[in-house]
C-alpha positions as CSV (number, residue, x, y, z in Angstrom):
1,M,-47.8,-31.5,-36.9
2,H,-44.6,-31.6,-38.8
3,R,-44.6,-27.8,-39.3
4,R,-45.3,-27.2,-35.6
5,T,-42.5,-29.5,-34.6
6,A,-40.2,-27.7,-36.9
7,L,-41.2,-24.3,-35.5
8,T,-40.8,-25.5,-31.9
9,A,-37.3,-26.9,-32.8
10,L,-36.4,-23.6,-34.4
11,T,-37.6,-21.6,-31.5
12,L,-35.7,-23.8,-29.0
13,G,-32.7,-23.6,-31.2
14,L,-32.8,-19.8,-31.3
15,H,-33.2,-19.7,-27.5
16,S,-30.4,-22.1,-26.9
17,V,-28.1,-20.2,-29.3
18,A,-29.1,-16.6,-28.5
19,G,-30.4,-16.9,-24.9
20,F,-33.2,-14.4,-25.7
21,G,-31.0,-12.4,-27.9
22,Q,-27.6,-13.0,-26.2
23,R,-25.2,-15.8,-27.0
24,R,-24.0,-17.6,-23.9
25,V,-20.3,-17.2,-23.5
26,P,-18.6,-20.0,-21.5
27,A,-16.8,-18.9,-18.4
28,P,-13.0,-18.8,-18.9
29,P,-11.2,-21.8,-17.3
30,A,-9.9,-21.3,-13.8
31,P,-6.2,-20.4,-13.8
32,P,-3.8,-23.1,-12.5
33,A,-3.5,-23.3,-8.7
34,D,0.2,-22.4,-8.8
35,L,-0.5,-19.1,-10.6
36,L,-3.4,-18.3,-8.2
37,A,-1.0,-18.9,-5.3
38,L,1.6,-16.7,-7.0
39,A,-0.9,-13.9,-7.5
40,G,-2.1,-14.1,-3.9
41,Q,1.4,-13.8,-2.6
42,C,1.4,-10.3,-4.2
43,L,-1.7,-9.1,-2.4
44,L,-2.1,-6.9,0.6
45,V,-5.7,-7.5,1.8
46,G,-7.9,-6.0,4.5
47,W,-11.4,-6.6,5.8
48,R,-13.9,-4.7,7.9
49,S,-15.1,-7.3,10.5
50,R,-13.6,-8.5,13.7
51,G,-11.4,-11.6,13.9
52,V,-9.9,-13.5,11.0
53,N,-11.8,-13.3,7.7
54,P,-12.5,-16.8,6.3
55,W,-11.2,-16.0,2.8
56,V,-8.0,-14.6,4.3
57,A,-7.6,-17.6,6.6
58,N,-8.0,-20.0,3.7
59,R,-5.5,-18.2,1.5
60,I,-2.9,-18.0,4.3
61,R,-3.2,-21.7,4.9
62,E,-2.6,-22.4,1.2
63,G,0.5,-20.2,1.1
64,A,-1.5,-17.9,-1.2
65,L,-1.5,-14.6,0.5
66,G,1.5,-12.3,1.2
67,A,0.2,-9.6,3.5
68,V,-2.8,-8.3,5.4
69,I,-3.7,-4.8,6.6
70,L,-5.4,-4.2,9.9
71,T,-7.5,-1.5,11.4
72,A,-9.3,-1.0,14.8
73,S,-12.4,-2.5,13.3
74,N,-10.7,-5.9,13.2
75,A,-9.8,-5.8,17.0
76,P,-11.0,-3.0,19.2
77,T,-8.8,-3.9,22.2
78,V,-5.0,-4.4,22.6
79,E,-5.6,-8.0,23.8
80,G,-7.9,-8.7,20.9
81,L,-5.3,-7.3,18.5
82,R,-2.6,-9.5,20.0
83,A,-4.9,-12.5,19.7
84,L,-5.7,-11.7,16.1
85,T,-2.1,-11.3,14.9
86,A,-1.2,-14.5,16.7
87,S,-4.1,-16.3,15.0
88,L,-3.0,-15.0,11.6
89,N,0.6,-16.1,12.2
90,A,-0.5,-19.6,13.3
91,L,-2.1,-20.1,9.8
92,V,1.2,-19.7,7.9
93,P,2.4,-23.0,6.5
94,A,5.5,-24.5,8.1
95,G,8.7,-23.4,6.3
96,S,7.2,-20.2,4.9
97,P,8.4,-16.8,5.9
98,P,6.3,-14.8,8.3
99,L,3.1,-13.0,7.1
100,V,3.4,-9.3,6.6
101,I,0.9,-7.7,9.1
102,A,0.6,-4.1,8.2
103,T,-1.4,-1.0,9.3
104,D,-1.6,2.7,8.7
105,Q,-0.2,4.2,11.9
106,E,1.4,7.5,10.6
107,G,0.7,9.4,13.8
108,G,-1.9,12.2,14.2
109,S,-5.2,11.9,12.3
110,V,-4.1,8.8,10.3
111,S,-3.7,6.2,13.1
112,H,-5.9,3.3,12.1
113,L,-5.1,1.3,15.3
114,S,-5.7,4.2,17.7
115,P,-7.5,3.3,19.8
116,P,-6.8,0.6,21.0
117,L,-3.1,1.6,20.6
118,A,-1.8,4.9,21.8
119,R,-2.0,7.8,19.3
120,F,1.4,9.3,18.4
121,P,2.1,12.8,17.3
122,S,1.7,13.7,13.7
123,L,4.6,14.1,11.4
124,T,3.7,17.7,11.0
125,T,4.2,18.2,14.7
126,L,7.6,16.5,14.6
127,G,8.6,18.6,11.5
128,A,7.6,21.8,13.2
129,I,9.7,20.9,16.3
130,D,12.5,20.0,13.9
131,D,14.5,17.8,16.2
132,V,15.7,14.7,14.3
133,D,16.6,12.9,17.6
134,L,13.0,13.4,18.9
135,T,11.6,12.1,15.6
136,S,13.8,8.9,16.0
137,R,12.6,8.5,19.6
138,V,9.0,8.8,18.6
139,A,9.4,6.3,15.7
140,T,11.1,3.9,18.0
141,A,8.3,4.1,20.6
142,L,5.7,3.7,17.8
143,A,7.5,0.6,16.4
144,Q,7.6,-0.9,19.9
145,S,3.8,-0.3,20.3
146,L,3.1,-2.0,17.0
147,L,5.5,-4.9,17.6
148,D,4.0,-5.6,21.0
149,A,0.6,-6.1,19.3
150,G,2.1,-8.3,16.5
151,V,2.1,-5.7,13.7
152,T,5.2,-6.0,11.6
153,M,4.8,-3.3,8.9
154,N,3.8,0.4,9.1
155,L,2.6,2.2,6.0
156,A,4.6,5.2,7.0
157,P,6.3,7.7,6.9
158,V,4.6,10.1,4.5
159,L,7.5,11.6,2.6
160,D,5.4,14.0,0.5
161,V,6.7,17.6,0.3
162,C,3.9,20.1,0.5
163,T,4.2,22.4,-2.5
164,D,0.6,23.6,-3.0
165,P,-0.9,25.9,-0.3
166,H,-4.4,24.6,-1.3
167,N,-3.4,21.0,-0.8
168,G,-6.2,19.3,1.2
169,V,-4.6,15.9,1.5
170,V,-1.2,16.1,3.1
171,P,-1.2,19.0,5.6
172,G,-1.1,17.5,9.1
173,R,0.5,14.3,7.7
174,V,3.9,15.5,6.4
175,F,7.1,16.8,8.0
176,G,6.8,20.0,6.0
177,G,7.4,21.8,2.8
178,D,11.2,21.8,2.7
179,P,12.6,18.8,0.8
180,A,15.8,18.7,2.8
181,K,13.8,18.7,6.1
182,V,11.4,16.0,5.0
183,A,14.4,14.0,3.9
184,R,16.2,14.4,7.3
185,H,13.2,13.4,9.3
186,G,12.1,10.7,6.9
187,E,15.5,9.1,7.1
188,A,15.4,9.2,10.9
189,F,11.9,7.9,11.1
190,V,12.6,5.0,8.7
191,G,15.9,4.1,10.5
192,A,14.3,4.1,13.9
193,L,11.2,2.2,12.9
194,Q,13.2,-0.6,11.2
195,A,15.9,-0.8,13.9
196,A,13.1,-1.5,16.4
197,G,11.8,-4.4,14.2
198,V,8.9,-2.9,12.1
199,L,9.2,-2.6,8.3
200,A,8.6,0.9,7.0
201,C,6.8,1.9,3.8
202,A,7.5,5.4,2.6
203,K,4.7,7.1,0.7
204,H,3.2,8.5,-1.6
205,F,5.8,8.1,-4.5
206,P,6.6,10.3,-6.3
207,G,4.8,12.8,-4.1
208,H,1.2,13.9,-3.2
209,G,2.2,17.4,-2.0
210,G,1.6,19.2,-5.2
211,T,-2.1,18.2,-5.6
212,R,-5.3,19.9,-4.6
213,E,-7.6,17.0,-5.1
214,D,-8.0,13.9,-2.8
215,S,-7.0,10.8,-4.8
216,H,-9.6,8.8,-2.7
217,Q,-12.2,10.6,-4.8
218,V,-10.7,12.0,-8.0
219,L,-7.6,11.5,-10.0
220,P,-5.2,14.4,-9.3
221,R,-2.9,15.7,-12.0
222,V,0.5,17.3,-11.3
223,S,2.2,19.1,-14.2
224,A,5.8,19.1,-12.8
225,T,8.6,18.0,-15.0
226,V,11.0,15.2,-14.2
227,E,13.7,17.7,-13.4
228,S,11.4,19.5,-11.0
229,L,10.4,16.2,-9.4
230,R,14.1,15.4,-8.9
231,R,14.7,18.8,-7.3
232,I,11.8,18.7,-4.9
233,E,9.5,15.7,-4.5
234,L,12.0,12.9,-5.0
235,V,14.6,14.3,-2.5
236,P,13.1,12.5,0.6
237,F,12.6,9.3,-1.3
238,V,16.2,9.3,-2.6
239,S,17.4,9.7,1.0
240,V,15.9,6.4,2.0
241,A,16.2,4.6,-1.3
242,S,18.6,2.0,-0.2
243,S,17.2,1.4,3.3
244,V,13.4,1.6,3.4
245,A,11.7,-1.8,3.1
246,A,8.9,-0.6,0.8
247,V,7.5,2.4,-1.0
248,M,3.8,3.1,-1.8
249,I,2.9,4.5,-5.2
250,A,0.3,7.2,-5.5
251,H,-2.9,7.3,-7.6
252,V,-1.7,10.6,-9.2
253,V,-1.0,11.5,-12.8
254,Y,2.4,13.1,-13.2
255,E,2.2,14.8,-16.6
256,G,5.9,15.3,-17.0
257,V,6.4,11.5,-16.7
258,D,3.2,10.0,-18.1
259,R,0.3,12.2,-19.3
260,E,-2.3,9.3,-19.4
261,L,-1.9,7.0,-16.4
262,P,-1.6,7.4,-12.7
263,A,1.7,6.5,-11.2
264,T,0.4,3.2,-9.9
265,L,-0.5,2.0,-13.4
266,S,2.4,3.6,-15.2
267,A,5.6,1.7,-15.9
268,R,7.3,5.1,-16.5
269,C,6.5,6.0,-12.8
270,S,6.4,2.6,-11.1
271,T,9.6,1.3,-12.8
272,E,11.6,4.0,-14.6
273,L,11.1,6.9,-12.2
274,L,11.1,4.7,-9.1
275,R,14.0,2.4,-9.8
276,D,16.2,4.2,-12.4
277,V,15.8,7.8,-11.4
278,A,15.1,7.6,-7.6
279,G,17.1,4.4,-7.1
280,M,14.4,2.9,-4.8
281,R,15.2,-0.8,-3.9
282,G,12.3,-1.6,-1.7
283,V,9.1,-3.5,-2.5
284,A,6.7,-1.3,-4.6
285,V,3.2,-1.2,-3.0
286,T,0.1,0.3,-4.6
287,D,-2.1,2.6,-2.8
288,D,-5.5,1.1,-2.3
289,L,-7.1,0.0,-5.6
290,E,-10.6,0.4,-4.0
291,M,-10.1,4.1,-4.1
292,L,-12.7,5.7,-6.5
293,P,-10.5,6.8,-9.4
294,I,-9.1,3.3,-9.9
295,R,-12.2,1.4,-9.1
296,S,-14.5,3.5,-11.4
297,T,-12.1,3.7,-14.4
298,W,-10.2,0.5,-14.6
299,G,-11.9,-1.7,-12.0
300,I,-10.1,-3.3,-9.1
301,A,-9.2,-6.5,-11.1
302,G,-8.2,-4.5,-14.2
303,G,-6.2,-2.1,-12.0
304,A,-4.4,-5.0,-10.3
305,V,-3.3,-6.4,-13.7
306,R,-2.1,-3.0,-14.9
307,A,-0.4,-2.1,-11.6
308,M,1.5,-5.4,-11.6
309,A,2.5,-5.0,-15.3
310,A,3.7,-1.5,-14.5
311,G,6.2,-2.7,-11.9
312,N,4.3,-2.9,-8.5
313,D,5.0,-5.9,-6.3
314,L,2.3,-5.7,-3.7
315,I,-1.3,-4.9,-4.7
316,T,-3.4,-3.3,-2.0
317,V,-7.1,-4.1,-1.6
318,S,-7.9,-2.7,1.8
319,H,-11.5,-3.6,2.6
320,S,-12.9,-6.4,0.5
321,P,-11.6,-10.0,0.2
322,T,-14.2,-10.5,-2.5
323,Q,-12.6,-7.9,-4.6
324,A,-9.1,-9.2,-3.7
325,E,-10.2,-12.6,-5.1
326,L,-11.2,-11.0,-8.4
327,A,-7.9,-9.3,-8.5
328,R,-6.1,-12.6,-7.8
329,Q,-8.0,-14.4,-10.5
330,A,-7.3,-11.7,-13.0
331,M,-3.6,-11.6,-12.4
332,A,-3.4,-15.4,-12.5
333,R,-5.3,-15.5,-15.7
334,R,-3.1,-12.9,-17.3
335,A,0.0,-14.9,-16.1
336,F,-1.4,-18.0,-17.7
337,E,-2.0,-16.2,-21.1
338,D,1.1,-14.0,-21.2
339,E,4.6,-15.2,-20.5
340,A,6.0,-11.7,-19.9
341,F,3.4,-11.0,-17.3
342,R,4.1,-14.4,-15.7
343,A,7.7,-13.4,-15.4
344,R,6.8,-10.0,-13.9
345,L,4.4,-11.7,-11.4
346,T,7.1,-14.2,-10.4
347,R,9.6,-11.4,-9.7
348,A,7.1,-9.6,-7.6
349,A,6.3,-12.6,-5.6
350,E,10.1,-13.2,-5.0
351,S,10.3,-9.5,-3.8
352,V,7.4,-10.0,-1.4
353,R,8.9,-13.2,-0.1
354,A,12.2,-11.5,0.5
355,L,10.3,-8.7,2.4
356,R,8.6,-11.3,4.6
357,A,12.0,-12.9,5.3
358,R,13.1,-9.6,6.8
359,I,10.5,-9.8,9.6
360,A,12.3,-10.7,12.8
361,A,12.6,-9.4,16.3
362,P,15.7,-7.1,16.5
363,E,18.8,-8.8,18.0
364,S,19.5,-5.7,20.1
365,P,16.2,-3.9,20.6
366,P,16.4,-0.2,21.5
367,P,15.5,0.5,25.1
368,A,11.9,1.3,25.8
369,E,11.2,4.9,26.8
370,D,8.4,6.1,29.2
371,L,5.7,6.6,26.6
372,A,3.7,9.1,28.7
373,A,6.7,11.2,29.3
374,L,7.7,11.1,25.6
375,L,4.3,12.2,24.4
376,A,4.2,15.0,27.1
377,E,7.5,16.2,25.9
378,V,6.2,16.4,22.3
379,R,3.1,18.3,23.4
380,A,5.2,20.8,25.4
381,R,7.5,21.5,22.4
382,G,5.0,20.9,19.6
383,G,3.9,23.0,16.7
384,R,1.3,22.1,14.1
385,R,1.8,24.3,11.0
386,T,2.8,22.8,7.6
387,R,5.0,25.2,5.7
388,V,4.6,25.1,1.9
389,Y,7.6,24.8,-0.4
390,R,7.3,27.6,-3.0
391,D,9.0,26.8,-6.3
392,P,9.4,29.8,-8.6
393,T,9.6,27.6,-11.7
394,R,6.1,26.2,-11.2
């Protein structure tokens, strides 16, 4: 009896300690609420269903979410889109700056709110026409279309310079392959969009035009030196450095800057190249962390921590509030453990808050143009070809 009891106790003890061979590790304590709120203010979150997602609604009420990103799946009609943006704004606590309500409405094939909103011409069409005044008029009309629906930030324009004839990502989405032309039209587009009351986000810094692979699926690598980037890819970004509200960082490895990490996770790209070399002042926004190269290598939560530490201010999780919560928890936990990271997160949240404070209807809105006539003019004058910039040193 004594021996059996001892064996039973030993067996139970082994199970309680090992859990059938594995020691139970207690879950880490939840980060403090103030750090969770701080981390949430640095998130740009989307979801796939119609209406307001419950997690999103709760975070906005708590003052713990900085920005949302919408697509047509959230509201298939113009009336539904207006109702959705009004509902989101109504959740913002009194005394807080407006919520950033963003979308990808570049024109052409990347028009995530078309339908229900009108589809505008691609940047490639505008670049082929090469009339800066027309680009400004189109950007103004696009901004008015977004603002009428309650959208306050456009993840556009694409300022990539197409340098690889085999690029399968940016043709049809860029102004062209001449850095000076892309800069001219980019500056006009940003100026017109923001003058009409919609924040612009230039992308994909420091440039996606020299890649062949799609960063949604694989991690592209570009071998260009910093000097080469200065001469070509950075030219359009430098032209809007002091004016554009935000800039999106690419999931691309630029070997001349950092051989190991994509720009989104690299301080050499997201801080030194972005701020010190290009002089960009706007909020740094990551490309979507749900894209396969980031998700499969670092994980969305791990990628969020690395991207924030590298110098990004707004972390994009475009489709999954569940993943956004994991990213929020991971950033808050790191801030609780690491004083330097907490300071970085605090600065990022301050930058996002300043961005939100810029949201306001323009005091002197530009006059509305007949949209049908404008689009007909573009079609009549339009071209579609993306010319490639050929650099003899590459």
